[in-house]
Every structure is written in C-alpha cells, then in structure tokens.
C-alpha positions in Angstrom: 33.4 60.2 12.0 35.7 63.3 12.3 32.9 65.4 13.6 31.9 62.9 16.3 35.5 62.6 17.3 35.7 66.4 17.7 32.6 66.7 19.8 33.9 63.7 21.7 37.0 65.2 22.6 35.7 68.9 23.0 33.2 67.7 25.6 35.3 65.1 27.3 33.0 62.1 26.2 35.3 59.5 25.3 34.0 56.8 23.0 34.8 53.6 21.4 33.2 54.1 18.1 33.9 50.4 17.0 32.3 48.7 20.0 28.8 47.2 20.0 26.2 49.3 22.0 25.3 46.2 23.9 28.7 45.9 25.3 28.8 49.4 26.7 28.0 50.4 30.4 25.0 52.5 31.3 27.4 55.6 31.5 29.1 54.6 28.2 25.8 54.5 26.4 24.7 57.7 27.8 28.1 59.5 26.1 26.7 57.9 23.0 23.4 59.7 23.4 24.8 62.9 24.3 27.1 63.1 21.6 24.3 62.2 19.1 22.3 65.0 20.4 25.0 67.5 19.9 25.8 66.5 16.5 22.5 68.4 16.1 23.8 71.6 17.6 20.9 72.0 20.0 20.1 75.3 21.9 17.8 73.5 24.4 18.6 69.8 25.9 16.0 68.1 28.1 17.1 65.5 30.4 14.9 63.1 32.4 16.4 61.7 35.3 19.9 61.5 33.5 21.9 60.0 36.5 19.6 57.2 37.2 21.8 54.5 36.1 25.2 56.1 36.5 28.0 55.5 39.3 28.9 58.7 41.4 32.0 59.2 39.2 30.0 59.0 36.0 27.5 61.6 37.4 30.4 63.9 38.2 31.9 63.5 34.6 28.2 64.3 33.4 27.9 67.5 35.5 31.5 68.5 33.8 29.9 68.0 30.4 26.6 69.9 31.4 28.7 72.8 32.9 30.6 73.2 29.3 27.4 73.1 27.5 26.0 76.0 29.9 29.1 78.1 29.4 28.4 78.0 25.6 25.2 79.5 26.1 22.9 76.5 25.7 19.8 75.8 28.1 19.1 72.8 30.0 15.8 71.4 31.2 16.7 68.9 34.0 14.0 66.6 35.3 14.8 64.8 38.4 13.6 63.7 41.6 17.3 63.7 43.2 17.0 67.4 45.1 20.6 67.6 45.7 21.6 67.5 42.0 18.9 70.4 41.5 20.8 72.1 44.3 24.4 71.6 42.8 23.5 72.1 39.0 20.7 74.3 38.4 20.0 78.0 38.5 16.3 78.0 38.6 13.5 75.2 39.9 10.0 74.7 39.2 8.1 72.7 41.6 5.2 70.5 40.6 2.5 68.8 42.8 -0.6 66.8 41.6 0.1 68.1 38.0 0.2 71.9 39.1 3.1 74.6 39.6 3.5 75.1 43.1 6.6 77.6 42.8 9.1 78.8 40.3 12.2 80.4 41.9 15.9 80.8 41.9 17.9 78.4 44.0 19.9 80.9 46.0 18.4 80.2 49.3 16.9 76.7 48.9 18.3 73.6 50.5 17.3 69.9 49.4 15.0 69.9 52.5 13.2 73.0 51.6 12.5 71.8 48.1 11.2 68.5 49.7 8.9 70.6 52.1 7.6 72.6 49.1 7.0 69.6 47.1 4.9 67.7 49.6 3.4 70.8 51.5 4.9 69.6 54.8 8.3 68.7 56.2 9.7 65.2 55.9 10.3 63.2 59.2 13.9 62.1 59.7 14.8 58.7 58.8 17.4 56.6 61.1 18.6 53.3 60.8 19.8 51.5 64.2 21.8 48.5 64.7 20.7 47.7 68.2 18.2 44.9 67.2 20.2 42.9 64.8 20.8 39.3 66.2 23.6 37.3 65.6 21.7 34.5 63.9 21.7 34.1 60.3 18.4 34.1 58.6 19.6 33.5 54.9 23.1 32.4 53.6 23.8 32.1 49.8 26.8 30.2 48.8 28.5 30.1 45.4 25.2 31.1 43.4 26.0 30.6 39.8 24.0 30.6 36.6 24.9 30.7 33.0 22.3 31.9 30.5 24.3 31.7 27.0 22.5 35.0 26.1 23.8 38.4 25.5 20.6 39.7 27.0 21.5 38.3 30.3 24.2 38.7 32.9 25.8 35.4 34.0 25.9 35.2 37.8 29.4 34.1 39.2 29.7 32.4 42.6 27.8 34.7 44.5 27.9 34.4 48.3 26.3 36.4 51.2 24.5 36.0 54.5 21.7 38.1 56.2 21.1 38.2 59.9 17.9 38.5 61.6 16.5 41.9 61.5 19.2 42.9 59.3 18.8 45.3 56.0 21.6 43.9 53.6 21.7 46.3 50.5 23.0 45.3 47.0 24.2 48.2 44.9 25.2 48.4 41.2 24.6 49.9 38.0 21.8 48.4 35.9 22.7 45.4 33.6 25.1 44.0 35.9 23.1 41.0 37.1 20.4 42.6 39.7 17.5 41.4 37.9 18.9 37.8 37.4 19.8 37.8 41.0 16.5 38.7 42.1 14.8 36.0 40.1 17.1 33.5 41.6 16.4 34.8 45.1 12.4 34.7 44.6 12.6 31.3 42.9 11.4 32.6 39.4 14.6 31.5 37.7 15.9 28.2 39.3 16.9 26.3 36.0 20.6 25.2 36.0 21.4 26.9 39.1 24.7 26.0 41.1 25.1 27.0 44.5 23.1 26.9 47.8 20.3 29.1 49.4 19.9 28.2 53.2 16.9 29.8 54.7 16.4 29.1 58.4 18.2 25.9 58.1 16.3 24.9 55.0 18.0 24.3 51.6 15.6 26.2 49.1 17.7 26.7 45.9 15.1 24.6 44.0 11.8 25.9 45.9 9.6 27.9 43.5 8.0 31.3 44.4 5.1 29.4 46.1 7.0 27.3 48.4 9.2 30.2 49.4 6.1 32.1 50.4 4.9 29.3 52.4 8.2 29.6 54.4 7.2 33.4 55.2 9.6 34.9 52.2 8.0 38.0 51.0 9.2 39.7 47.5 8.6 43.0 45.8 10.0 43.1 42.1 11.0 46.1 40.4 8.2 46.0 37.9 5.1 47.2 40.1 2.4 47.1 37.4 2.2 43.7 35.6 4.6 42.0 37.9 4.0 43.0 41.7 0.3 43.7 40.8 -2.2 43.0 38.2 -3.4 46.1 36.4 -7.1 45.2 35.7 -7.6 43.5 39.1 -8.8 45.6 42.1 -6.6 46.2 45.2 -8.5 43.7 47.2 -8.0 41.1 44.3 -4.3 41.7 44.2 -4.1 41.1 48.1 -5.0 37.6 47.2 -1.7 37.4 44.9 0.7 37.2 48.0 -1.1 34.5 49.8 0.8 33.7 53.0 -0.4 30.6 55.4 -0.7 33.2 58.2 -3.3 35.4 56.0 -6.2 33.2 56.7 -7.4 34.2 53.3 -8.3 30.7 52.3 -9.8 27.9 54.5 -10.9 24.5 53.6 -10.5 25.4 49.9 -12.8 28.4 50.3 -11.7 32.0 49.8 -12.6 34.4 52.6 -13.4 37.4 50.6 -14.4 39.4 53.7 -10.7 39.0 55.4 -9.1 39.9 52.0 -11.2 43.3 52.0 -10.2 43.9 55.4 -6.6 43.3 54.9 -6.8 45.7 51.6 -8.5 48.5 53.7 -5.8 48.2 56.4 -2.9 48.4 53.9 -4.7 51.5 52.4 -5.2 53.1 55.8 -1.8 52.3 57.2 0.4 53.2 54.4 -1.5 56.3 53.3 -2.3 54.9 49.7 -4.1 57.7 47.7 -7.2 55.9 46.2 -11.1 56.0 45.9 -11.0 52.4 48.0 -9.9 49.0 47.8 -12.2 48.3 45.2 -10.5 50.5 42.5 -8.2 48.8 40.0 -4.4 48.6 40.6 -3.9 50.4 37.0 -5.8 53.5 38.3 -3.1 54.4 40.9 0.0 56.4 40.6 3.4 54.9 40.8 4.0 55.9 44.1 0.8 54.8 45.6 0.9 51.5 43.9 4.4 51.0 45.5 3.1 51.7 48.7 0.3 49.5 48.5 2.6 46.5 47.1 5.1 47.0 50.0 2.5 47.4 52.6 0.7 44.1 51.2 4.2 42.2 51.9 4.9 43.9 55.1 1.5 43.5 56.8 2.1 39.6 56.0 4.9 39.8 58.7 7.3 37.7 56.5 10.8 36.5 58.3 12.5 37.5 54.8 11.6 40.4 52.5 13.5 40.6 49.3 12.8 43.9 47.4 14.1 45.5 44.1 14.2 49.3 43.7 11.8 50.1 46.5 11.5 53.9 45.7 12.4 53.8 41.9 10.6 56.9 40.1 8.4 57.8 43.1 8.0 61.4 44.9 9.9 62.3 48.0 7.0 61.7 50.2 6.3 58.1 49.2 10.0 57.7 49.4 10.4 58.7 52.7 7.2 56.6 53.8 8.5 53.4 52.5 12.0 53.7 53.7 10.7 54.2 57.0 8.3 51.2 56.7 11.3 49.1 55.7 13.2 50.1 58.8 10.5 49.6 61.2 10.0 46.1 59.6 13.7 45.5 60.3 13.4 46.7 63.8 10.7 43.8 64.3 12.9 41.2 63.5 12.6 40.6 59.6 15.6 40.1 57.5 15.4 42.6 54.3 17.6 42.4 51.1 17.5 45.6 49.2 18.7 45.7 45.3 18.8 49.1 44.3 20.8 51.5 42.0 20.0 54.4 44.4 23.4 55.0 46.7 21.7 57.5 48.7 18.8 55.1 49.7 21.2 52.2 50.5 23.5 54.5 52.4 20.4 55.4 54.4 18.6 52.4 55.2 20.9 49.4 55.1 23.3 48.1 57.6 25.6 46.4 55.3 26.3 46.8 51.7 27.8 44.9 48.7 28.1 45.9 45.2 27.3 43.7 42.1 29.4 44.0 38.8 29.2 42.0 35.8 27.5 39.3 37.8 30.1 39.2 40.6 29.3 40.2 44.2 31.9 42.1 46.3 32.4 41.5 49.8 30.2 43.2 52.2 30.9 46.4 53.9 29.6 48.3 57.0 27.4 51.0 55.8 28.6 53.4 58.3 32.3 52.7 57.4 32.5 53.1 53.6 31.8 56.4 51.4 29.7 56.9 48.5 32.8 57.4 46.5 34.2 53.9 47.5 30.9 52.2 46.4 30.9 54.1 43.1 34.5 52.7 42.2 33.2 49.3 43.0 30.2 49.8 40.7 32.7 50.7 38.1 34.4 47.6 38.5 37.5 48.8 40.6 38.3 46.3 43.3 36.9 43.3 41.3 39.3 40.7 40.2 
C-alpha cells in the first residue's frame, strides 16, 4: 500500500484505495489501471484510445501524467483516431491504412488535417451545420422520464426532460456509465417497464410503445452495438435491410415479402454511403466496423424517418467514415428529420449538433446552444459540476 501511495502521489494520480471499483468514474478507473501498470516499473506503455471515456479535464490530467513518464525516459505507444491528441502529445507518428504502413515521420510540420489526408489518401471535405432550416414545431417532447433499476450495473434515470424541434440535431454528452444506454433503451422502446414520465411524438404519447410501434410512426434508431444489435452477423446485408421495416419501405404487401425491393434498397445503401463490400449478399460480419456502421446508418436514413435516435455514431471508426457519417446526419436534418445523438465524443457533438445537454448520474442538464458553450464548460458538466 505504501508503494501504491508513493506512485499515486508522484504521478498526481489520486486514489481512494478503500472505494469499490464499480463506484468509480471512468477517469478514476483509468488512474487505477495506470498505477497498477506503474507498479511493474515498465519501460514501455501501450495505450489504446485512452481518452475515449474521459472528460476534457481528465484528458488534461492524463496528459500531465504521460508527460512526467516521458521525462523519466519511458516510451509510450499511443494508439488513437483522435488526431489532435497525436499532434499535441506525440513526437513521431506512423499512419496505417488497410493494414499497411503508409508513412512514419516526425510531427514537426503536421496538422490534424494533413494526417487525415494521409490516412485516407484524399482530403476530407468540410463539415458545416446550419440553423436556418430548423422549424419551431416540436417533434419530440420528453418530460420527467424516470426509471429505477435497483441494480448496481444500471444507472437510474431521474426526471429527464428535453424537447427536439423538427430538423434539429440534439446532442447528449456524457462519460460512459452515466445513463446513456438506459436512456437510449427507453427512447427506442426496448426498456419500457416501470417507467414514469411522458414521451410525446407528433402529438402521440408513446411512452408504452414497443420498438415496432415506434418504427410504425417513422422513428428510426441506431444502437451503439453494431454487430448483434444493429445488424445480425450471419445474415446478408440484404436480409439485414428487412430488420428496419418501415411502412413506407414497401417490403411487405398482403403478407408477402418483396425480396426484389429489399435487394434494390440494399444496393442503394451500399452505393450512396460508399460501403466497401463484395456485394449486398455479403454477410454483415464480413464488413469492417466503419463500413457496417455506414450501412446501418444508411439503412435508417434511406427510410426517411421523422425522428432518428442514434448512439455513438462514429465510435471507433476511421476519419473518412466518420466524416461521411456526420455529413449524412447533417443532410438528414436539413431535410426535416429530427435527430438525437448520444455520444461521448465532444468534438463530434460540437461539430454537428444544434443544442447539447449533458447526462450525469442519470440526470440531464438543461440544454445549451452549441454555438454558445465551450468544450471546457461541457467537460465540467460531464464531471458533475453544475448538477444539483
């Protein structure tokens, strides 16, 4: 214990050694992991997406610790898709594309944009969200949503209220484990038992509607887990299209499945969303994470929903797919669809959302115009500051 305390103090990694692990925040758990590694006095640390579940303030604290380790002569292999972090932290960079090394170089003259161009082999187009198309009409209104799980592995939801206008992208930020998945399941109808509150969609109360009933009202959703939740791994892409049946798809008529229409739709998704695949008859499990995500999101978008609820749209995918998906969401909103985006990626939410709220310990903050709030202010809310 003395050695743990010495390391904790030396590297500014404060720990409560008596606290149960499941009571710690994501940032605190990461401190435990780093201290545990440092007990072995390593010469090389390998870190894979270490900031993915941290607030901006926790990211800065992590970087201070890494700087101390570097000054001691230790080496760090830092794997990430966040290019700004590479620029700010690393000395050298190796770029991979399709499993091959594209370039290894020092970072003296590189920018995030130049790295992205090398990763993709082409320059990314600019992403721009506008506010001109948003209408005053409220598409969805949630009031006092509460859900008690009596389970240490779930986060209780506590009187969550928000509204989304027609054509608006509403972002919900938060560190993992603060109620995002529970709220997603509630909004999609996958968890409607013992729920208090109200969800009004286009003047219809849907709090007790299951996912099928919500889809019938033209509500689309993309869960966080692509393979196994958004898509069935052993089914082909064409067969997976049928999973998101909407009344306007015309896939089923008089009880008969129209496989030709489904195949046409699958090929259209592949073409319009640049899905890299041998064909629409390929199994979902054969696609890379980014391509499967483009396919799933394309499947929902081409159904022309009135509301899209999407969780972590660009989690763990390459910069090219990320750029493509974000532009698709903006285009969908421009055409009048309301979108709820639940994400841990603040850069993503700042880039595409019109308004943003933060979820912390099952509570949802008031909403802010994304143009008028800084990442540091959002980060403080993600850490619980500003919540009663």
